[in-house]
N, C-alpha and C positions, 0 to 999 in steps of 0.2 A: 503494500499499497505504498501510497505519496503523497505528506502534505508539505503545501506549499502554501500557507494562509494568506500572505499579503507578496504575492498576490496570485499566481499561477495556477493551482490550484482553483482557488474560488473565481476567477473569469473563467475558464474550463466549465466549471460546476452550470456556472451559472448566463454560461454560452448554450448550454443544455438547455437550461432552465427555460431559456427563453426559444426554444426552438430551432438555434442554429446546430450546425455539423459544426467539429472544430477538431482540429487537424496540429499536434504540437512542432514544433519547430527545433532544430538544438543550433543554430545561424542565422545569422540576417541570410547567406544563400540559400540555403537550404529551405530558408520559407519561402523565396520568389522563384526559386523552385517549384513548389508546392502549390505555389498560387497559378501559376503557368498552368499546371497539370488541372486546377480547378477551374478555372477561369476566373469568373467573375468572384475573387476570393476578399476576403477583409485581411489586409497584414496587419496585426497588434499588437505589440508588445515593446523587449526594453532590451538595453546591451546596456549593464553598468546601470542600471536606474535612467537612461536615457531613450528617448523613443527614437529608434532609425530616423534617415531623410526619406525614403520610401512607407513609411509607415503612416497607416492614417490612423490610427489610436494608441494608444498608448496601452502598457498590459494592464486592463480596468476595468472590474467590472461595473463599476460604476459610466464609465463612457460604455460602455455596452449596454447598458441600458439607458440612456439617450437615444438609441440607433433605431429609426424604427427600418434597416432595408435585410430583420431576420431570416427572408431568405438567403442572404449572400453565409456561403460556411465563412469562417474565423481559420488563420492559420496565423495561430497563438507564438510568442518567442518570449521567454525571461533568459535573465541572468544565471541561473541556479534553477529551478519548477522544470520546465521542460523539457532539458536536454536529461534531469532524471529520470525524468516521464519516458524517453527515448529510449535511456542506457540500459532499462531494466523491463521494457518491454519483450515481450516472450520467455522470460526465465521462467515465471509463473503467472495464476490469473493473478492481476495485478489491477489495486482498486488506483481512483482518483478522487480523493479526499480534501472537506478540508470542514467551517462550522456549518457551510451550512445544510449538510448531509450525512454528519457522521454519525446520523442514528440508523440511517440507511445500512450504508458500511457496514458497524458493528451486526447490522443485523441478517445483511444477505450472507457474512462473515457465516456466521454461528450454520447460518439456513442450510449455507456450499460444505460446509462440517471440513473446513481445512483445517489440516492436522498443527500444520504452524505460520503464524500470522508474523510478518516484520513491515513496523512501522519506520516509515524512513522519510524521514523530515528534511529538508531541502535545507542546506547551509547558508549560509548568507555567510559572505568573509568567514569563511570558520566557524562560523554559530552554529549549534541549535538555538534555535529563538525560539522567547516566551512564548508566540503566536503557534509555534510548527509543537510545545511540546504539551499546551495547555490543548489543542485541539487532540494528537496522540494521547494525552491522557483519562482524558475523556469516550474515545473509543474504546482503552485499554479496559476501563473499569468496567466497560459491558462488556467485553470478552470475559474478563474475570469473573465479570457475575454470575454467566454462562458457560465458566469449565476450564476459561482456561489461565493461565497461570504463568506472572511476572519470568522469564528467562534469567533473570541474574537481578542483582541485590540493586544495582544504580538503574534498572528499566523500573522495579518496586515501588523506589524511595522518585522517582518522575509520576508515575501514578501516583502515590501519596502524599504528593504535592499539588500537582494542578489535577486532576481529578475535580474536586470541590472547589476550584476556583473559580470564581465568575470572573462573565468574559473579559472586564477593563482591566484586571489584572496583565494584560495583553500591551497596555501602555506605554509601558514601561520599554519597552523591544527597542529595541537599536532600527527596527524598521519602521518603525512610527513615528521616531524621531526623522527622520528620514525623509519619509513621504509627506510630513508635516510640513517639512524644512523649505521642500522644494514645491508648498502648493498642488498636492497629492492629494493631503485630512479629507479627498473626499472618500477615499478609497478608505482609510479607518474608520471612517462615520459606515459605512455600509457594511463592513466586517460585523461592528460592533450590532450594528439594527440585525444582522438577518445570520438567523443562530437558529440553526435547523431545522429550516423551514423549505429545504429539500427535500419529499421522499420517497428519494433515487437512488439509488450507487452506481456509479459511471466504470468504466470497464477502459483501458485500452487494447483496441484492437486495430493489427495490422495500418496502423499507422494514424489513428482517427481517435478522440473518446464518445464511447458507445454503453448503451445502457448496456449493465450485466446483467446476461440471460443466465 
């Protein structure tokens, strides 16, 4: 399972919730290649926080919700989240998770009966940031209630520390500080306002984020 709350997996889940198709990319060149194959696709994303000149949108769930062209697929690029998605695609059943669909992902894992679950947070500048720890812990505590056990003490400590924490606790994150400082604070507000409101689990299949079957 891959988690990048600020912002790749939140943007991807939001795209699907809006009825769009979504294709994660690993680089600007890869994104442009995907768009060429899709036709009239929206390029959305960032490289080290900066939107490439050929892109229409930032890696932003808020910007997506303001668009009305939902028939256009989204090619999504982020500095860490989308490369992680693509890196682990095909290694095992892999879910795209964020605050918005955390309970749906937990329920899907339990229903599928996976024997082992890895929760992968997309690190930013080498940090496993608070927002991804909180999302991971909220998913993990539901798995523990269904009979799963933390793999080690460090995992157990993260689950214990974060599983009951309010979502506002992520405001100490460096991700939040960066987004506020660069005028992208609307995405922070979006994440805080959209907790567990998408009842669908998604996976990455053949390069596309799709509903988990």
